[in-house]
C-alpha positions in Angstrom: -10.4 8.4 -89.9 -12.1 7.3 -86.6 -10.9 8.9 -83.4 -9.2 6.9 -80.7 -11.5 6.6 -77.7 -8.7 5.4 -75.4 -6.6 8.5 -75.4 -9.1 10.9 -73.7 -10.0 8.3 -71.1 -6.3 7.8 -70.2 -5.8 11.5 -70.0 -8.8 11.9 -67.7 -7.5 9.1 -65.5 -4.1 10.8 -65.2 -5.7 14.1 -64.3 -7.7 12.5 -61.6 -4.7 10.8 -60.1 -2.8 14.1 -60.2 -5.7 15.8 -58.5 -5.7 13.3 -55.7 -1.9 13.2 -55.2 -0.7 15.3 -52.2 1.6 18.2 -52.7 5.3 17.6 -52.0 6.1 18.5 -48.5 8.6 21.3 -47.8 11.9 20.2 -46.4 11.9 23.3 -44.1 10.5 22.3 -40.7 7.8 24.5 -38.9 9.7 26.0 -36.0 8.1 26.4 -32.6 7.7 30.0 -31.2 11.0 31.2 -29.8 9.4 32.4 -26.6 8.1 28.9 -25.7 10.2 26.4 -27.6 11.6 23.8 -25.2 14.5 22.9 -27.5 16.8 25.6 -28.8 20.5 26.5 -28.9 21.8 26.5 -25.3 19.8 23.6 -24.0 21.8 21.0 -22.0 22.8 17.7 -23.6 23.9 14.5 -21.8 26.0 11.9 -23.5 26.6 8.9 -21.3 26.1 11.3 -18.3 28.5 14.0 -19.6 26.8 17.4 -19.7 27.4 19.9 -22.4 25.6 22.9 -24.0 24.1 22.6 -27.5 25.1 25.1 -30.1 23.2 25.6 -33.4 20.3 23.9 -35.1 20.9 22.1 -38.4 18.7 20.5 -41.0 19.3 18.3 -44.0 17.8 18.0 -47.5 14.9 15.9 -46.1 14.0 18.3 -43.3 15.5 16.2 -40.5 16.5 18.3 -37.5 19.8 18.1 -35.7 21.2 19.8 -32.7 25.0 20.5 -32.5 27.3 19.8 -29.6 31.1 19.6 -29.3 32.6 16.3 -30.5 34.6 16.0 -27.2 31.3 15.8 -25.3 31.2 12.1 -26.2 34.9 11.6 -25.5 36.0 8.7 -23.4 39.5 9.8 -22.4 40.7 12.4 -20.0 39.9 16.2 -20.1 43.4 16.7 -21.6 42.6 14.5 -24.7 41.9 17.3 -27.2 43.4 16.0 -30.4 40.5 14.7 -32.4 42.6 12.4 -34.5 43.8 10.4 -31.6 41.2 10.8 -28.8 38.7 8.1 -28.1 35.0 8.6 -28.3 31.7 6.9 -27.9 30.4 5.6 -31.3 27.8 7.1 -33.5 24.4 5.6 -32.6 24.9 6.5 -28.9 21.7 7.9 -27.3 21.9 11.6 -26.2 19.5 13.1 -23.7 18.4 16.5 -24.8 16.7 18.8 -22.3 13.2 19.6 -23.5 12.9 16.6 -25.7 10.6 13.7 -25.0 12.3 11.1 -27.1 15.9 12.4 -26.9 18.4 12.2 -29.8 21.0 10.0 -31.4 24.7 10.9 -32.1 24.9 10.6 -35.8 28.1 12.6 -36.6 31.3 13.2 -34.6 34.2 15.0 -36.2 36.7 13.0 -34.1 35.4 9.7 -35.3 35.2 10.9 -38.9 38.8 12.3 -38.9 40.1 9.0 -37.5 38.2 7.0 -40.1 39.6 9.2 -42.8 43.2 9.1 -41.3 43.2 12.9 -41.2 46.7 14.2 -41.0 46.4 18.0 -41.0 47.5 19.1 -37.4 45.2 22.1 -37.3 42.2 20.2 -38.4 43.0 17.5 -35.8 43.4 20.0 -33.0 40.4 22.2 -33.5 37.7 20.3 -35.5 35.3 19.7 -32.6 31.7 19.3 -33.8 29.1 16.6 -33.3 25.5 16.3 -34.5 22.5 14.9 -32.6 19.6 13.8 -34.7 16.4 14.6 -33.0 13.4 12.2 -33.0 10.7 13.4 -35.4 8.3 13.6 -32.4 10.5 16.4 -31.0 11.3 18.3 -34.2 8.2 20.5 -33.7 9.4 21.7 -30.3 12.6 23.3 -31.7 13.4 27.0 -32.4 16.8 27.8 -33.9 17.2 31.2 -32.2 20.0 31.9 -29.6 18.4 32.8 -26.2 18.7 36.5 -25.2 20.7 37.6 -28.3 18.7 36.2 -31.1 20.2 35.1 -34.4 22.2 33.4 -35.9 21.9 35.6 -39.0 24.1 33.3 -41.2 27.7 32.1 -41.0 30.4 34.6 -40.3 33.9 34.9 -41.7 37.3 35.5 -40.1 37.5 37.7 -36.9 39.9 40.5 -36.1 41.5 41.0 -32.7 39.1 42.9 -30.5 35.9 41.9 -32.4 32.8 41.4 -30.3 31.4 38.0 -29.6 28.3 36.7 -27.9 27.5 33.3 -26.4 25.1 31.4 -24.2 26.4 28.7 -21.9 24.4 26.4 -19.8 26.7 24.5 -17.4 25.2 22.6 -14.5 27.9 24.1 -12.3 26.0 27.4 -12.3 23.2 25.7 -10.3 20.4 26.9 -12.6 21.3 30.6 -12.3 20.4 31.5 -15.9 21.5 35.2 -15.5 25.1 33.9 -15.9 24.4 32.1 -19.1 24.5 34.9 -21.7 28.0 36.3 -22.2 29.6 39.1 -24.2 33.3 39.2 -25.0 36.1 39.9 -27.4 38.4 37.9 -29.7 42.0 37.9 -28.4 43.6 36.1 -31.3 43.1 33.5 -34.0 45.1 30.3 -34.2 45.4 27.1 -36.1 45.5 28.9 -39.4 41.9 30.0 -38.9 40.5 26.9 -37.3 40.0 28.5 -33.9 39.6 31.8 -32.0 40.8 32.6 -28.5 38.2 34.7 -26.8 37.6 36.4 -23.4 34.1 36.9 -22.1 33.0 38.8 -19.0 32.0 35.5 -17.4 34.3 32.8 -19.0 33.0 29.5 -20.2 33.3 26.7 -17.7 33.0 22.9 -17.9 29.5 22.2 -19.0 29.4 25.2 -21.3 31.4 23.1 -23.8 29.8 23.1 -27.3 27.9 26.4 -26.8 27.4 28.7 -29.8 29.3 31.9 -30.5 28.1 34.6 -32.8 29.8 37.8 -33.9 28.8 41.5 -33.8 26.3 41.1 -36.6 24.8 37.9 -35.2 26.5 35.5 -37.6 27.5 32.1 -36.3 31.3 31.9 -35.9 32.1 29.1 -33.5 31.7 26.4 -31.0 33.2 26.5 -27.5 35.8 23.8 -27.4 38.4 24.4 -24.6 38.8 26.3 -21.3 42.3 27.6 -21.0 44.4 27.6 -17.8 47.6 28.8 -19.6 49.0 30.9 -21.2 45.8 33.0 -21.3 44.1 31.9 -18.1 40.3 32.2 -18.2 40.1 32.4 -22.0 38.2 30.0 -24.2 39.1 28.3 -27.5 36.3 28.5 -30.0 36.4 26.3 -33.1 35.5 27.9 -36.4 32.0 26.7 -37.3 32.4 27.5 -41.0 35.3 25.1 -41.3 33.7 22.5 -39.0 30.4 22.6 -40.9 32.3 22.4 -44.3 34.1 19.3 -43.0 30.8 17.7 -41.9 29.1 18.6 -45.2 31.9 16.8 -47.1 32.3 13.7 -44.9 29.2 13.1 -42.7 27.2 11.5 -45.4 24.2 13.8 -44.6 23.0 15.4 -47.9 22.0 19.0 -47.7 23.4 19.6 -44.2 22.7 23.3 -43.4 23.0 25.5 -40.3 19.6 27.2 -39.6 19.2 30.9 -39.1 17.3 32.1 -36.0 13.7 33.3 -36.3 14.5 36.2 -33.9 16.5 39.3 -34.9 20.0 39.7 -33.5 20.2 42.1 -30.5 23.8 42.8 -29.5 22.6 45.3 -26.8 20.6 42.7 -24.9 22.7 42.9 -21.8 23.3 46.7 -21.8 
């Protein structure tokens, strides 16, 4: 029986095509060195002129890079409008200026807008779910490092906090006039509230307007929260810190961003950095 001359030719062609095809690119971005990266947790963001502090770095299943800020940073009401299910906000698609970025970013997720679209009714979720995501332009993605300045980390996502647990944060308010020595903060958890949706914390130098959205990590360097409120009463000088595990879970379920993940820092956590 004669052999079929077509089959080996087809096989050779397939092998040639496979040899020429590029390898599938990894979804994990190549992070800039922590010591020189112009974009990192703690850089300032400006949404329609309102200044906030970025929190954590996020990626999705395609390797797109996002920077977190507080949802209320794009709010259009008064400073007392804190219920995300009723407070007005700028729409997704709004440009966001990011310090260190050449192209800036775009607001692509806002927990307030999402809760309103879903007719969220849980009062704790409405009161404390305060997370937004800024999608960075691909041209700026290579300028990012996910490490927290001074302290390093995050080392993952933390769980519930006990009263007296140590916390660390880095705020970057314009009101400090560029005095970066006041940006890193250490403190303690005073109480939890909202059935786990928020922590009340005291830090040696409390968060002030402009620090909104900044990242909080715990005594092991794990991400625990996002600065949401500055309290005048009943615990004057305290800060409300929304639980990032719950806020991220909500975004993963309802943002429409497949594979959304909080990125660990490239630098080890150092809780003794200010000692």
